[in-house]
N, C-alpha and C positions, 0 to 999 in steps of 0.2 A: 628447179633442178640446178645443181651447182655446176658451173662451167670450169674448164681447165685451161691453164696456160702452160704448155710444155716448153720450157725454155732450155737452151743449151746449158749448155752448161756442164764341285759342290763347294767352290771357294773362290774368293776374289783373287787370291794369289795364282791359282791355276789359270783363271781366265786372263789375267794380266800377262801371262807368259806366252800366250798364243801368237802366232804370226798373223797379223790382222790387217796389214795395209793393203788397200785396194786402189786401183787407178781411177781417177775421175776422168770421164770421157764425155763427149757430146751426147746429149739426150736424143733418143730416136724420134723422128718426126712422125709419130703414129697418130697424132691428133693436133688440131689447131683450133683454139677458141680463146675466149677471154674469161677471166674470173679470178677469184682470190686464192686458188690452189696452185702453187708454183713448184716445179721441180728445181731443187737447189743443187743436187749433186748425184752422180751415178758412180758406183763402185763395181768394177768388173772382176775383182779377184777376192770374193768373199770366201770364208770358210764354210764347212759343214754341207757342201754340196749345192749351195745356191749358185745360180748362174750369174746373177748380179743383184745389187741392192741399190735402191734409190732413196734419197731423203727428200721428202716433200714438206712444204710449209703452207698451212692454211692461215691466211692473215685475218680471218674473221675476228673482230675485236671482242666477241662474246666469250671466247675460250676462257675458262676459269683458271687463273694462274696456279701452277703446280708448286708445291712446297716440299722440300727435301730435308730430312734430318741431317744435322751437321756432321754426323759420324760416317756418312757416305754409304749407308746400307741400301739405299734406294738409287744410288748413282748408276748411270750406265757405265759398263766396264767392257774390256776386251774389244772385239771388233765393233760393237755397238757404240762405244766411246769414239772410235775413229769415225764412224759413219755419221753419228749425230754432231760430232765436232764439239761436244760439251758433255760433261758428266751429268749436269742437271739441265736438260734441254728445255727450251721454251715449250709451253703447252701446245702450241700450234703445229709442232713438228712431229713427223712420224716416219718410220722406215717401211718401205715396201720391198720385200724380198721376192725374187723370181726363181721358181724351180726350173730344173733342166727340162728342156722341151716346151717351155711356156708358149712359144709362138708356133710350134710345129706339131705338137702332140695331137692326136686325132679327135679326142673328145671335144665336143663343141661348147659345152658349158664349163667355164673356168671355175676354180675352187679357191676361195679365200680362207686361210687358216687364221683363227683368232686365239691368242694365248690367254692364260688366266693370270691371277695375281702372282707376283714375284717371278713371272716367266716372260719370255720373249719368243719370237718365232723360232729362234735357234734352239733354246732350251726345250721348248714344248714339242716341236715338230721335226727338227732336223738332227739334233744330237743330244738326246736326253742325258747322256753321261756328263754333260757340262753343267747341269742345273745345280745351283747353290742349295736348293731345298731337297735334292736327291731325285732319283729316278723311280723310286718306289720298289726297288728290288736290290738284292745284294750284288748282282752283276748287271751293269747298265749297257744298253745298246748305244752304238755311235751313229746310227741312222734311225729315222723315224717315219711318221706318217707322210711327210712331204715326199721322201724318196719312194715310198710304196705307191703313192698316188701317181707320181710322175712316171714310174715304171709301168703302171697300168694305163697310161695314155692320157692322163689328165693334165691340163694346164694349171699349174699350182702356184699360188702366191701366198705370202705370209706377211702379216702386219706386226710391227713392234711399236708399242706406245712409248712416249717420252718418259712417263712416270709409270712404274710397273705395278703400283697399287693406286692408280690415279682416279680422277673423277669420271664416273661413267657417262656423264653428259658429254664430256670431251671425247671419250673413247667412241661413243656412238656416232658422233659427228665424223671422226676420223675413219671409222668403218665405212661410212657413206662416201667419204673422199676416196678411200682405197677402191671401193666398188666402181666409182666413176673412172678412175685411172685404168682399172682392169678392163672395163668395157671399151674404153678408148683404145687400149693397146691390142685387144683381141678382136674387136668388132662384135662381141657378144652383147646381147641385150639384157641378159640376166646372169647372175653368178650364184653358185652354191656356196653357202657359208657354213663352215665347220668351226664351232667355238667350244672352248673348254673352260670349266670352272667360272671364275669371275667374268671371263670373256663372254659367257652366255648371257649375262645381264645386259651388257652394252649392245650385244647383237639383237636381243629381244627389243631393246629400247628403240633402235633404229627401225626394226621391222614393224613395230606398232606405233611409231611416231611419238614416242615419249621423249620430249625435248623441252628445252627452255625457249624463250622467245627468239633467240638468235640462232637456234638450231634448224636443221633441215628435215622436213617431213619425208616419210617413206615414199620412194619413187617407183615402186612396183618392180624392182630389179633383183629380187631374190627368188630363185626357183625352189631350192631346198634349203632348210635351216636345220643343221644337225647340232644338237645341244648335248655336250658330253660332260657328265659330272656337274651339272649346273644346279645352283641353289634356286630352283624354280619356284619354290614356296619359302624361300628364306633360309637363314643360317644363324645359329647362336653359339657356335663353337667357342669363340674367344671369350665369351662370358660364362659358358656352361661348366668349364673345367677348373674353376677356382684359381689358384695362384699359378698353376702350371704354365699357361700361356705367357704370363708375365716373366717367369723364370727364363723362358725361351726368348724373351724380348730384351730384357734389361741387360746392358753390357756388364754391369757389376755382378750379375748372377750367371754370366757366361753366355748370354744371348747376343746375337749380332747380325742376324739375317732378316728375320721377320719383324712385324710390328702390328699396330692396331690393337694393342692390349686393352683390357678393361682397367688395369691398375694405374691410378694416377700417382701413386707412390708404392714402393715395394721394399721389403726387407730382404737384403742380399747379404748372407753371412753375418747377420747381426747388426748391419748398418742400414738405415733407411735412406732410400734414394727416390728422387722424383724426376720423372721424364714425361711431362705432358706431351712432348713432341712425338712420343712413341705410342700414344694411345689412339683409340678409335674416335675420340671426341674432338669437337671444335673447342679449342681453349684459347686463352689470350696469347699463347705462343704461336698459334696457327692451326692449320688443318692439314696434317701430313699423310694420313691414311684414309682419305675419303672413300675409296673403293671398298674397304672393310665395312665401314658404317652403312653404306648403301645396300649391302646384302643382308642386313640384320632383320630377324623376325623371331619372336619368342616361340619356343617349342616346349616350354616346361609343362604345359597342360597335357601334352601327349607323353612326354618322357620327363618325369620328375628329375630335379637336380639331384645328383649323387652327393650326399652330404659327407661322404668319406673323403672327398677332395678338400684340401685345405682352403679355408675361406670361401667355400662353395656358395653359401647363402649371401654373404655380403658382396661377393663379386657379381653375382647375377642380379640381385635386387638393389644393390647399392648400400654402402656403409663402410665402416672401418672394421677390419678383421684382425686376426692375430699377426698377419704378415703384410697386409697392404690395405689400400683403400680404393674403392670403386664408386663411380657415380651411378652404376647400374645400367642394365640394358635398355630400360625404358627411356632413360635420359639420352642415350646414344641414338635410339630410334627416332626420338623427337627432333634430333638435329639433322635428320635427312635420310632415313632409310627409303629406298626406292621400291621395295617389294610390293607394298600396297598399291603404289602408282602403276607399276608394271602389270599387276594382276587385275587392274581395272581397265587395261588397254589391250585388247585382244590382238594377237598375231593374226593377220588376215588369212582367210581360208584359201586364198590363192597361193600361199606358201605351204609346201609340204614340210611339216616339222617332225623331226625325229628326236627321240630322247634315248640316250645311252647312259646307263647308270651302273654302278658297281655295288656289290654287297660284301666285299672282303675288307674288313676294317684293320688290316695289318699293313701299315706303312712303316718300313724299318726306320728306327731312330725318331719316330714321332710319338707324341702323346695322343694315341688314336681315339676317335669317337666310338665309344662302346655303350653309350646310354640307350641306343636304339640301333636297329639295322642301318649300316652306313658303309661308305667306301673308305672309312678312316677319318673323314672330315665332313662330308656332306651326308646328311640323313637321307636314307633311301626314299622315305615318304616325301621329302622335299624334291629330290632330283626327279622322281618319276611322276610328280604331280602335273596334271594336264590342264590345270586352270588357265584360262585366258589364251588358249592355243586353238586357233580356228580349225586347223586340219591336222590331226595327229596321224602321221603316216607310219610310225613305228615307235614302240616303247619297250626297250630291251634292257634287261639287267644281267650282267655277267659277273662271275666270281673273280673280280679284279678290284684292286684298290684304286684310289682316286687318281694317282699319277700314272699307273700302268694302263688306265683307260685310253691314254693318248697314243700308246705305242705297242702294246701287246698284240701279237698276231691274231689272237682270238677275235 
């Protein structure tokens, strides 16, 4: 079990304009122990309804260093830049946000909210209108699941990772760290974990002790695990849709937010460009989008590739097409997909696990997943798959897209 040392102590332009400075105050003396996880700073004036935000640092030397594209698309911005103290934080740091009533609300089991790729606790759960990838609707709410749960009497917390598409081994360890902090602060022995999208993978990894040698095994401290829009049996979107994901990624084609594309080079308006740092692969330039690669699994035997998409065959299976070049999904999977590993490590039956999926493939301004039933990005057959789950307490599909699953009142 990891100990604690509690020491005193839809656009970047929109986010940068927010009033984001919080005051650093002395940390509460809620626990006293020794160990590698240290409270570095507390901010008492955060935006979006949180009561406070803490920056924690896990000094475990095993953390896999995070790499960030030089164009800043994965940098922390807005209040998270203030709280992390760096646009490209060290892999051992994470933010823990506290919802209103975190110490006084009557529900005895606290809730930890875990965001997905390109998201933070702010975007996903507190103010969906600020998300750079959109809120999944033409009109966006300014409050989310955090406020709803707090109003219902829950003690709510949210984690924000240093790298928004980072390595899931790191994320799983920081979920464990956050649970330790929450237990120390509330006196609870267990926590309910609500995770969305890529965050479901890291949450499953901690719950089923999928870790590297430096990681921490599951400690029996999750009561309920709610997996929202999760790639429970993998995901092949970024390879399945030909050149479209590359167009949304390459800056010369107009992309600038997402990444992890299959295209090692791409034709943008008649000129060839190469951005290995924006791909899902490990290349000599580095490994910038490990979280994308770790979710990969082939689904082409169930849902054949749509050859109407430009470069559909070469993008998925590898080769040079009319517009770009791909190493193929098998190559990316061989570099470290975690789906097979996770599905060979069962979530304990002591955890009540719930699946919440969507079947509305209409996300505004996205190239939606329509090759099979989906929520716009995750295939329904993957999200609703119960493999390697010891105790399925619920498995519900709603007529919602991937992003609305986190905030729609349904």
